Structure formats: C-alpha cells, structure tokens
DSSP file (Angstrom, degrees, kcal/mol; ACC not computed):
  #  RESIDUE AA STRUCTURE BP1 BP2  ACC     N-H-->O    O-->H-N    N-H-->O    O-->H-N    TCO  KAPPA ALPHA  PHI   PSI    X-CA   Y-CA   Z-CA
    1    1 A M              0   0    0      0, 0.0     2,-1.6     0, 0.0     3,-0.2   0.000 360.0 360.0 360.0 123.8  -12.2  -42.4   57.8
    2    2 A M        +     0   0    0      1,-0.2    61,-0.2    61,-0.1    23,-0.0  -0.629 360.0 150.9 -84.3  88.0  -11.9  -38.7   57.1
    3    3 A R        +     0   0    0     -2,-1.6     2,-0.3    59,-0.4    -1,-0.2   0.716  53.3  63.6 -93.8 -25.6  -15.7  -37.9   56.8
    4    4 A E  E     -A   62   0A   0     58,-1.9    58,-3.1    -3,-0.2     2,-0.3  -0.790  64.7-150.5-104.4 142.3  -15.5  -34.4   58.0
    5    5 A R  E     -A   61   0A   0     -2,-0.3    88,-1.8    56,-0.3     2,-0.3  -0.893  14.0-174.5-109.1 145.1  -13.8  -31.2   56.6
    6    6 A V  E     -Ab  60  93A   0     54,-2.0    54,-2.4    -2,-0.3     2,-0.6  -0.986  18.5-144.6-144.2 134.7  -12.7  -28.3   58.6
    7    7 A F  E     -A   59   0A   0     86,-3.9    88,-0.5    -2,-0.3     2,-0.4  -0.851  22.0-171.2 -92.3 122.5  -11.2  -24.9   57.9
    8    8 A V  E     +A   58   0A   0     50,-3.0    50,-2.8    -2,-0.6    -2,-0.0  -0.924  17.7 168.1-116.2 143.6   -8.6  -23.8   60.3
    9    9 A Y        +     0   0    0     -2,-0.4   103,-0.6    48,-0.2   104,-0.2   0.375  60.3  29.1-132.5   3.8   -7.2  -20.4   60.4
   10   10 A G  S >  S-     0   0    0    102,-0.1     3,-1.6   101,-0.1     6,-0.1   0.090 118.4  -9.1-129.2-118.0   -5.1  -19.9   63.6
   11   11 A T  T 3  S+     0   0    0      1,-0.3     7,-2.5    35,-0.1     8,-0.4   0.579 124.4  63.1 -73.5 -12.9   -3.2  -22.0   66.0
   12   12 A L  T 3  S+     0   0    0      6,-0.2    -1,-0.3     5,-0.1    10,-0.2   0.645  84.4  97.8 -80.7 -14.5   -4.4  -25.3   64.3
   13   13 A R  S X  S-     0   0    0     -3,-1.6     3,-2.7     1,-0.2     6,-0.2  -0.277  96.8 -69.9 -77.9 161.6   -2.7  -24.3   61.0
   14   14 A R  T 3  S+     0   0    0      1,-0.3    -1,-0.2     5,-0.1     3,-0.1  -0.258 127.0  22.0 -52.9 135.2    0.8  -25.8   60.1
   15   15 A G  T 3  S+     0   0    0      1,-0.3    -1,-0.3    -3,-0.1     2,-0.2   0.343  99.1 126.4  83.0   0.1    3.3  -24.2   62.4
   16   16 A G  S X  S-     0   0    0     -3,-2.7     3,-2.0    -6,-0.1    -1,-0.3  -0.546  73.1-111.8 -87.9 159.7    0.7  -23.3   65.0
   17   17 A S  T 3  S+     0   0    0      1,-0.3     3,-0.2    -2,-0.2    -5,-0.1   0.627 116.6  38.5 -64.7 -18.1    0.8  -24.2   68.6
   18   18 A N  T >  S+     0   0    0     -7,-2.5     3,-1.2    -5,-0.2    -1,-0.3   0.138  79.0 111.9-116.9  18.2   -2.2  -26.6   68.4
   19   19 A H  G X>  +     0   0    0     -3,-2.0     3,-1.7    -8,-0.4     4,-0.8   0.775  64.8  71.8 -60.5 -26.2   -1.4  -28.1   65.0
   20   20 A D  G >4 S+     0   0    0      1,-0.3     3,-0.5    -4,-0.3     4,-0.4   0.847  89.4  62.6 -63.3 -30.5   -0.6  -31.5   66.7
   21   21 A L  G <4 S+     0   0    0     -3,-1.2    -1,-0.3     1,-0.2    -2,-0.2   0.694 117.4  27.0 -68.8 -15.8   -4.4  -31.9   67.3
   22   22 A I  G X4 S+     0   0    0     -3,-1.7     3,-1.6    -4,-0.3    -1,-0.2   0.338  90.5 101.3-126.7   5.7   -5.1  -31.9   63.6
   23   23 A A  T << S+     0   0    0     -4,-0.8     4,-0.2    -3,-0.5    -2,-0.1   0.772  79.2  57.6 -63.9 -26.2   -1.8  -33.3   62.2
   24   24 A D  T 3  S+     0   0    0     -4,-0.4    -1,-0.3     2,-0.1    -2,-0.1   0.539  91.9  92.2 -79.0  -8.4   -3.2  -36.7   61.7
   25   25 A G  S <  S-     0   0    0     -3,-1.6     2,-0.7     1,-0.1    37,-0.2  -0.104  89.3 -99.5 -71.7-175.3   -5.9  -35.3   59.4
   26   26 A R  E     -C   61   0A   0     35,-2.8    35,-2.4     0, 0.0     2,-0.5  -0.911  28.5-134.9-116.0 111.4   -5.5  -35.0   55.8
   27   27 A L  E     +C   60   0A   0     -2,-0.7    33,-0.2    33,-0.2     3,-0.1  -0.480  24.3 177.6 -62.2 118.5   -4.4  -31.6   54.4
   28   28 A L  E     -     0   0A   0     31,-2.7     2,-0.3    -2,-0.5    -1,-0.2   0.845  51.5 -73.4 -88.9 -41.5   -6.5  -30.9   51.4
   29   29 A G  E     -C   59   0A   0     30,-1.3    30,-3.2     2,-0.0    -1,-0.3  -0.946  46.6 -68.3 165.1 165.5   -5.2  -27.4   50.7
   30   30 A E  E     -C   58   0A   0     -2,-0.3     2,-0.4    28,-0.2    28,-0.3  -0.591  48.2-172.9 -76.7 150.9   -4.9  -23.7   51.5
   31   31 A F  E     -C   57   0A   0     26,-2.5    26,-1.6    -2,-0.2     2,-0.5  -0.995  21.2-151.4-150.4 143.5   -8.1  -21.6   51.0
   32   32 A V  E     -C   56   0A   0     -2,-0.4    24,-0.2    24,-0.2    78,-0.0  -0.969  28.0-137.2-108.0 127.3   -9.1  -18.0   51.1
   33   33 A T        -     0   0    0     22,-2.5    54,-0.1    -2,-0.5     4,-0.0  -0.268  27.7 -88.0 -72.9 163.7  -12.7  -17.4   52.2
   34   34 A E        -     0   0    0      1,-0.1     2,-3.0    20,-0.1     3,-0.4  -0.398  55.8 -87.7 -63.6 159.4  -15.0  -15.0   50.6
   35   35 A P  S    S+     0   0    0      0, 0.0    19,-0.3     0, 0.0    -1,-0.1  -0.296  98.0 109.4 -69.2  59.3  -15.0  -11.5   52.1
   36   36 A A        +     0   0    0     -2,-3.0    15,-1.9    17,-0.4     2,-0.3   0.385  66.1  52.2-115.4  -3.3  -17.6  -12.5   54.7
   37   37 A Y  E     -EF  50  53B   0     16,-2.2    16,-2.5    -3,-0.4     2,-0.4  -0.826  60.9-140.2-133.3 167.1  -15.6  -12.6   57.9
   38   38 A R  E     -E   49   0B   0     11,-2.7    11,-2.5    -2,-0.3     2,-0.5  -0.996  17.9-142.4-123.9 137.2  -13.2  -10.5   60.1
   39   39 A M  E     -E   48   0B   0     -2,-0.4    68,-2.9    68,-0.3     2,-0.4  -0.862  21.6-161.5 -97.5 132.4  -10.2  -12.1   61.9
   40   40 A L  E     -EG  47 106B   0      7,-3.7     7,-2.3    -2,-0.5     2,-0.7  -0.910  21.1-124.1-116.5 142.5   -9.6  -10.7   65.3
   41   41 A D  E     +E   46   0B   0     64,-2.8     3,-0.1    -2,-0.4    -2,-0.0  -0.785  31.2 172.0 -82.3 106.9   -6.5  -10.7   67.6
   42   42 A L        -     0   0    0      3,-1.8     2,-0.7    -2,-0.7    -1,-0.1   0.181  55.7 -97.9-102.4  11.9   -7.7  -12.2   70.8
   43   43 A G  S    S+     0   0    0      1,-0.1    -1,-0.1     2,-0.0    -2,-0.0  -0.843 106.8  16.8 116.3 -97.7   -4.3  -12.4   72.3
   44   44 A Y  S    S+     0   0    0     -2,-0.7    -1,-0.1     1,-0.1    -3,-0.0   0.490 135.2  22.7 -91.4  -6.1   -2.7  -16.0   72.0
   45   45 A Y  S    S-     0   0    0    -35,-0.1    -3,-1.8   -34,-0.0     2,-0.2  -0.982  79.3-115.7-155.1 160.4   -5.2  -16.9   69.2
   46   46 A P  E     -E   41   0B   0      0, 0.0     2,-0.4     0, 0.0    -5,-0.2  -0.468  18.5-154.6 -92.5 161.8   -7.4  -15.3   66.7
   47   47 A G  E     -E   40   0B   0     -7,-2.3    -7,-3.7    -2,-0.2     2,-0.4  -0.978   9.8-139.9-134.0 153.9  -11.2  -15.4   66.4
   48   48 A V  E     +E   39   0B   0     -2,-0.4    49,-3.2    47,-0.3     2,-0.2  -0.965  21.2 176.8-118.3 135.6  -13.3  -15.0   63.3
   49   49 A V  E     -E   38   0B   0    -11,-2.5   -11,-2.7    -2,-0.4     2,-0.1  -0.778  43.9 -79.7-124.4 171.5  -16.5  -13.0   63.2
   50   50 A A  E    S+E   37   0B   0    -13,-0.2   -13,-0.3    -2,-0.2     2,-0.2  -0.506  76.2 120.4 -76.8 145.9  -19.0  -12.0   60.4
   51   51 A G  S    S-     0   0    0    -15,-1.9   -13,-0.2     2,-0.1    -1,-0.0  -0.855  71.3 -83.1-171.8-157.7  -17.5   -9.1   58.6
   52   52 A G  S    S+     0   0    0     -2,-0.2     2,-0.3   -16,-0.1   -16,-0.2  -0.097  87.0  88.9-124.0  33.1  -16.3   -8.0   55.1
   53   53 A A  B    S-F   37   0B   0    -16,-2.5   -16,-2.2   -19,-0.1   -17,-0.4  -0.881  72.2-114.1-129.4 160.6  -12.8   -9.3   54.8
   54   54 A A        -     0   0    0     -2,-0.3     2,-0.4   -19,-0.3   -15,-0.2  -0.557  25.3-146.1 -92.5 159.6  -11.4  -12.7   53.5
   55   55 A V        -     0   0    0    -21,-0.2   -22,-2.5    -2,-0.2     2,-0.3  -0.979   7.3-138.8-132.8 136.0   -9.5  -15.1   56.0
   56   56 A L  E     + C   0  32A   0     54,-2.4    56,-0.4    -2,-0.4     2,-0.3  -0.781  42.6 126.1 -92.4 143.0   -6.5  -17.4   55.0
   57   57 A G  E     - C   0  31A   0    -26,-1.6   -26,-2.5    -2,-0.3     2,-0.4  -0.923  50.4 -93.8-167.9-163.5   -6.4  -21.0   56.3
   58   58 A E  E     -AC   8  30A   0    -50,-2.8   -50,-3.0    -2,-0.3     2,-0.5  -0.953  23.4-136.6-133.4 152.6   -6.2  -24.6   55.5
   59   59 A V  E     -AC   7  29A   0    -30,-3.2   -31,-2.7    -2,-0.4   -30,-1.3  -0.924  23.4-171.3-111.3 133.8   -8.8  -27.2   54.9
   60   60 A Y  E     -AC   6  27A   0    -54,-2.4   -54,-2.0    -2,-0.5     2,-0.5  -0.929  24.8-134.8-125.4 148.6   -8.4  -30.7   56.5
   61   61 A G  E     +AC   5  26A   0    -35,-2.4   -35,-2.8    -2,-0.3     2,-0.3  -0.896  40.8 175.0 -91.6 133.8  -10.2  -33.9   56.1
   62   62 A V  E     -A    4   0A   0    -58,-3.1   -58,-1.9    -2,-0.5   -59,-0.4  -0.951  30.7-111.1-139.6 153.6  -10.7  -35.2   59.8
   63   63 A T     >  -     0   0    0     -2,-0.3     4,-2.2   -61,-0.2     3,-0.4  -0.462  38.4-105.2 -77.9 160.7  -12.5  -38.1   61.5
   64   64 A P  H  > S+     0   0    0      0, 0.0     4,-2.5     0, 0.0     5,-0.1   0.848 122.8  53.2 -50.6 -40.5  -15.6  -37.4   63.7
   65   65 A S  H  > S+     0   0    0      1,-0.2     4,-1.2     2,-0.2     5,-0.1   0.868 105.9  50.4 -71.8 -29.7  -13.5  -38.0   66.7
   66   66 A M  H  > S+     0   0    0     -3,-0.4     4,-2.5     2,-0.2     3,-0.3   0.892 108.5  54.2 -61.4 -40.2  -10.9  -35.5   65.7
   67   67 A L  H  X S+     0   0    0     -4,-2.2     4,-3.4     1,-0.2    -2,-0.2   0.939 106.0  52.3 -63.8 -40.5  -13.7  -33.0   65.1
   68   68 A Q  H  X S+     0   0    0     -4,-2.5     4,-1.1     1,-0.2    -1,-0.2   0.821 108.1  51.1 -59.8 -30.1  -14.9  -33.6   68.7
   69   69 A T  H  X S+     0   0    0     -4,-1.2     4,-2.3    -3,-0.3    -1,-0.2   0.842 110.2  50.1 -75.3 -37.9  -11.4  -32.9   70.0
   70   70 A L  H  X S+     0   0    0     -4,-2.5     4,-2.8     2,-0.2    -2,-0.2   0.933 107.1  55.0 -61.7 -46.7  -11.5  -29.6   68.0
   71   71 A D  H  <>S+     0   0    0     -4,-3.4     5,-2.9    -5,-0.2    -1,-0.2   0.850 108.2  46.6 -53.2 -38.2  -14.7  -28.8   69.5
   72   72 A R  H ><5S+     0   0    0     -4,-1.1     3,-1.9     3,-0.2    -1,-0.2   0.950 110.6  54.7 -72.6 -47.7  -13.4  -29.2   73.0
   73   73 A L  H 3<5S+     0   0    0     -4,-2.3    -2,-0.2     1,-0.3    -1,-0.2   0.923 113.9  39.8 -49.8 -52.4  -10.4  -27.1   72.1
   74   74 A E  T 3<5S-     0   0    0     -4,-2.8     6,-0.5    -5,-0.1    -1,-0.3   0.386 107.7-124.9 -80.6   5.5  -12.6  -24.4   70.9
   75   75 A D  T X>5 -     0   0    0     -3,-1.9     4,-2.2    -4,-0.2     3,-1.6   0.876  38.7-138.0  49.4  49.3  -15.2  -24.7   73.7
   76   76 A V  T 34<S+     0   0    0     -5,-2.9    -1,-0.2     1,-0.3     5,-0.2  -0.542  74.3  11.6 -77.3 146.1  -18.1  -25.1   71.5
   77   77 A P  T 34 S+     0   0    0      0, 0.0    -1,-0.3     0, 0.0    -2,-0.1  -0.898 127.5  52.4 -89.6  14.4  -20.8  -23.8   71.9
   78   78 A H  T <4 S+     0   0    0     -3,-1.6    -2,-0.2     1,-0.1    -3,-0.1   0.953 126.2  12.5 -84.7 -50.7  -19.6  -21.4   74.6
   79   79 A L  S  < S+     0   0    0     -4,-2.2    19,-2.4     1,-0.2    20,-0.3   0.845 135.8  19.6 -92.2 -38.6  -16.6  -19.6   73.2
   80   80 A Y  E     -D   97   0A   0     -6,-0.5     2,-0.3    -5,-0.5    17,-0.2  -0.869  61.3-156.4-130.6 152.8  -17.0  -20.7   69.4
   81   81 A I  E     -D   96   0A   0     15,-1.9    15,-2.9    -2,-0.3     2,-0.5  -0.922  23.8-121.0-121.2 155.5  -19.8  -22.0   67.3
   82   82 A R  E     +D   95   0A   0     -2,-0.3     2,-0.3    13,-0.2    13,-0.2  -0.834  34.1 170.9 -98.6 137.3  -19.3  -24.1   64.1
   83   83 A D  E     -D   94   0A   0     11,-2.8    11,-3.0    -2,-0.5     2,-0.3  -0.865  27.3-111.9-133.4 174.6  -20.7  -22.9   60.9
   84   84 A S  E     +D   93   0A   0     -2,-0.3     2,-0.3     9,-0.2     9,-0.2  -0.729  27.0 178.7-110.5 155.0  -20.3  -24.1   57.4
   85   85 A L  E     -D   92   0A   0      7,-2.1     7,-2.6    -2,-0.3     2,-0.4  -0.983  30.7-105.9-152.8 157.6  -18.6  -22.7   54.4
   86   86 A H  E     +D   91   0A   0     -2,-0.3     5,-0.2     5,-0.2     7,-0.0  -0.674  39.6 170.2 -82.8 120.6  -18.0  -23.7   50.7
   87   87 A T  E >   -D   90   0A   0      3,-1.2     3,-2.2    -2,-0.4   -56,-0.1  -0.821  50.2-100.0-127.4 170.3  -14.6  -24.8   49.8
   88   88 A P  T 3  S+     0   0    0      0, 0.0     3,-0.1     0, 0.0    -2,-0.0   0.617 124.8  50.1 -63.9  -7.9  -13.1  -26.4   46.6
   89   89 A W  T 3  S-     0   0    0      1,-0.5     2,-0.2   -60,-0.0    -3,-0.0   0.226 125.7 -91.5-110.6   8.1  -13.2  -29.7   48.5
   90   90 A G  E <  S- D   0  87A   0     -3,-2.2    -3,-1.2     2,-0.0    -1,-0.5  -0.598  74.5 -15.9 111.7-175.9  -16.8  -29.4   49.5
   91   91 A K  E     - D   0  86A   0     -2,-0.2     2,-0.3    -5,-0.2   -86,-0.2  -0.405  65.7-173.4 -68.8 144.6  -18.6  -27.9   52.6
   92   92 A A  E     - D   0  85A   0     -7,-2.6    -7,-2.1   -88,-0.1     2,-0.3  -0.936  24.6-112.5-130.2 152.3  -16.2  -27.4   55.5
   93   93 A W  E     -bD   6  84A   0    -88,-1.8   -86,-3.9    -2,-0.3     2,-0.3  -0.660  28.4-168.0 -84.5 145.3  -16.7  -26.4   59.2
   94   94 A I  E     - D   0  83A   0    -11,-3.0   -11,-2.8    -2,-0.3     2,-0.5  -0.985  21.5-126.4-133.1 141.7  -15.3  -23.0   60.3
   95   95 A Y  E     - D   0  82A   0    -88,-0.5     2,-0.5    -2,-0.3   -47,-0.3  -0.793  25.0-159.5 -95.7 127.1  -15.1  -22.0   64.0
   96   96 A I  E     - D   0  81A   0    -15,-2.9   -15,-1.9    -2,-0.5     2,-0.2  -0.916  16.2-127.4-106.6 122.4  -16.9  -18.6   64.7
   97   97 A Y  E     - D   0  80A   0    -49,-3.2   -17,-0.2    -2,-0.5     4,-0.1  -0.570  23.2-173.8 -80.9 135.7  -16.1  -16.6   67.7
   98   98 A R        +     0   0    0    -19,-2.4   -18,-0.1    -2,-0.2    -1,-0.1   0.211  46.7  94.9-127.4  18.5  -19.2  -15.7   69.7
   99   99 A R  S    S-     0   0    0    -20,-0.3     2,-0.2     1,-0.1   -20,-0.0  -0.574  89.3 -82.5 -96.7 167.8  -18.2  -13.3   72.5
  100  100 A P        -     0   0    0      0, 0.0     3,-0.2     0, 0.0    -1,-0.1  -0.512  41.8-173.8 -70.6 136.0  -18.3   -9.5   72.3
  101  101 A V        +     0   0    0     -2,-0.2     3,-0.1     1,-0.1   -52,-0.0  -0.380  29.8 140.7-133.6  50.5  -15.1   -8.2   70.5
  102  102 A I  S    S+     0   0    0      1,-0.2    -1,-0.1     3,-0.0     0, 0.0   0.932  81.8  28.9 -60.4 -44.2  -15.5   -4.4   70.9
  103  103 A T  S    S+     0   0    0     -3,-0.2    -1,-0.2     2,-0.1    -2,-0.1   0.487  88.3 115.3-102.0  -0.2  -11.8   -3.8   71.5
  104  104 A A        -     0   0    0     -3,-0.1     2,-0.1     1,-0.1   -62,-0.1  -0.523  64.7-123.9 -74.7 127.6  -10.0   -6.7   69.6
  105  105 A P        -     0   0    0      0, 0.0   -64,-2.8     0, 0.0     2,-0.1  -0.417  24.4-112.9 -64.8 139.0   -7.9   -5.4   66.8
  106  106 A Q  B     -G   40   0B   0    -66,-0.2   -66,-0.3    -2,-0.1   -68,-0.0  -0.428  24.2-120.7 -70.1 148.8   -8.4   -6.8   63.3
  107  107 A V    >   -     0   0    0    -68,-2.9     3,-2.0    -2,-0.1   -68,-0.3  -0.839  29.7-127.3 -93.7 114.8   -5.8   -8.9   61.8
  108  108 A P  G >  S+     0   0    0      0, 0.0     3,-0.7     0, 0.0     7,-0.1  -0.324  90.4   9.5 -64.3 134.9   -4.7   -7.3   58.6
  109  109 A G  G 3  S-     0   0    0      1,-0.2   -53,-0.1     5,-0.0     3,-0.1   0.405 106.2-103.2  82.8  -5.8   -4.9   -9.5   55.6
  110  110 A G  G <  S+     0   0    0     -3,-2.0   -54,-2.4   -71,-0.2     2,-0.7   0.688  86.0 124.1  64.2  16.7   -6.8  -12.3   57.5
  111  111 A D    <>  -     0   0    0     -3,-0.7     4,-2.5   -56,-0.2     3,-0.2  -0.868  39.3-174.1-119.3 102.9   -3.6  -14.5   57.9
  112  112 A W  H  > S+     0   0    0     -2,-0.7     4,-3.6  -103,-0.6     5,-0.3   0.892  80.6  54.9 -63.6 -40.6   -2.9  -15.3   61.6
  113  113 A M  H  > S+     0   0    0   -104,-0.2     4,-0.9     2,-0.2    -1,-0.2   0.881 110.7  42.5 -65.6 -34.3    0.4  -17.0   61.0
  114  114 A R  H  4>S+     0   0    0     -3,-0.2     5,-3.2     2,-0.2     6,-0.6   0.872 118.4  48.2 -77.6 -39.4    2.0  -14.1   59.1
  115  115 A Y  H ><5S+     0   0    0     -4,-2.5     3,-1.3     4,-0.3     5,-0.3   0.892 110.4  50.5 -69.4 -41.0    0.5  -11.7   61.7
  116  116 A A  H 3<5S+     0   0    0     -4,-3.6    -1,-0.2     1,-0.3    -2,-0.2   0.727 107.5  52.0 -68.9 -22.4    1.6  -13.7   64.6
  117  117 A H  T 3<5S-     0   0    0     -4,-0.9    -1,-0.3    -5,-0.3    -2,-0.2   0.016 122.3-104.7-106.4  29.9    5.1  -14.0   63.5
  118  118 A G  T < 5S+     0   0    0     -3,-1.3    -3,-0.2     1,-0.1    -2,-0.1   0.597  95.0 108.3  66.6  19.8    5.3  -10.2   63.0
  119  119 A Q      <       0   0    0     -5,-3.2    -4,-0.3    -6,-0.2    -5,-0.1   0.335 360.0 360.0-104.8  10.5    5.0  -10.2   59.2
  120  120 A G              0   0    0     -6,-0.6    -5,-0.2    -5,-0.3    -1,-0.1   0.421 360.0 360.0-115.1 360.0    1.4   -8.8   58.9
C-alpha cells in the first residue's frame, strides 16, 4: 500500500542513477515547488537547502519500507533530513541537505536532470 508520498529532485527521478530504488512506487506527477529552496550541485548528486528558488521534481506514492530505503540512501538524519511540502497530491516528503554548502554552485532553474545532462 502506497501510504507515503515523496518529492524527488535528483538521482531518484526517472532517468537518474538511483531511480531503480523508487521505480516500484507510483508516479503521481511532476511538480515545481514554491520558490523556497535552492538546489546545489554536490558533485554526483544535488542537495536542496532553504532559499528563494523553485525546484523541479517528481512526486511518488511509496510504501513505508520504500521510504526507509530512501532514508538509508539519503543518510537521514546525518546528510539529509526529511521535511514536508504541499503538492497537488497532498503532503509529500522532501530531502533537505544539512551540511555546510559555502562553495557548492547553485543549479540554475532547479532541474537536476537537465543540468546533469549539460542542458541547464
């Protein structure tokens, strides 16, 4: 039963290197957040922190065990924490990066897939 919703914006999105971890979830749709975040390039993956930009991603319905798998991938609560945001499908979790990010470049347009493929 898909009781949880999660907003994914990086390697978990369709075409991303970790998408297989969420592929059995139910894709509810694409979503652009309010301009309350900044997406940063952390090398092989992005991180989202508080800021004044929008982030593009996908909302999935997932099982509690899938959410636990995602928490392990995101190293909650050490590397990321989970916060909630409102989507057209109800409340969803978003992973927020929690380490200092003084030198990390911002991803223009908040779209990791476009940026990672050299289109951003």
